[in-house]
C-alpha positions in Angstrom: -74.7 4.6 73.2 -72.2 4.0 76.0 -69.7 1.3 75.4 -67.7 -0.5 78.0 -63.9 -0.4 77.6 -64.0 -4.0 76.5 -66.7 -3.3 73.9 -64.6 -0.3 72.6 -61.5 -2.5 72.4 -63.5 -5.2 70.5 -65.0 -2.7 68.2 -61.6 -1.1 67.5 -60.0 -4.6 66.9 -62.8 -5.4 64.4 -62.4 -2.1 62.6 -58.6 -2.7 62.3 -59.3 -6.2 60.9 -61.8 -4.9 58.4 -59.4 -2.1 57.3 -56.6 -4.7 56.9 -58.9 -6.9 54.8 -60.0 -4.0 52.7 -56.4 -3.0 51.9 -55.5 -6.6 51.0 -58.4 -6.6 48.5 -57.5 -3.2 47.2 -53.9 -4.3 46.5 -55.1 -7.5 44.8 -57.4 -5.5 42.6 -54.6 -3.0 41.8 -52.3 -5.9 40.8 -54.9 -7.5 38.6 -55.6 -4.2 36.9 -51.8 -3.5 36.4 -51.2 -7.0 35.1 -54.1 -6.7 32.6 -52.9 -3.3 31.5 -49.4 -4.7 30.8 -50.8 -7.6 28.9 -53.0 -5.4 26.7 -50.1 -3.0 26.2 -47.8 -5.8 25.0 -50.6 -7.1 22.7 -51.0 -3.6 21.2 -47.3 -3.1 20.7 -47.0 -6.5 19.0 -50.0 -5.6 16.8 -48.5 -2.2 15.9 -45.1 -3.7 15.1 -46.7 -6.3 12.8 -48.7 -3.6 11.1 -45.5 -1.5 10.7 -43.6 -4.4 9.2 -46.5 -5.1 6.8 -46.7 -1.5 5.7 -43.0 -1.3 5.1 -43.0 -4.5 3.0 -46.0 -3.2 1.0 -44.3 0.1 0.2 -41.2 -1.6 -1.2 
């Protein structure tokens, strides 16, 4: 398949645009994952702190 210089240029531009879009989506997914991880971590720490306080008051 022989491409003209213009076709190559168009193909390369499309590939660049596709790569840029893929990176945007990847960054958005990474951010969503990180935000969810932090939320779950905070919930776990709060739950563990409450359990610790409950255990300390029960042992007194």
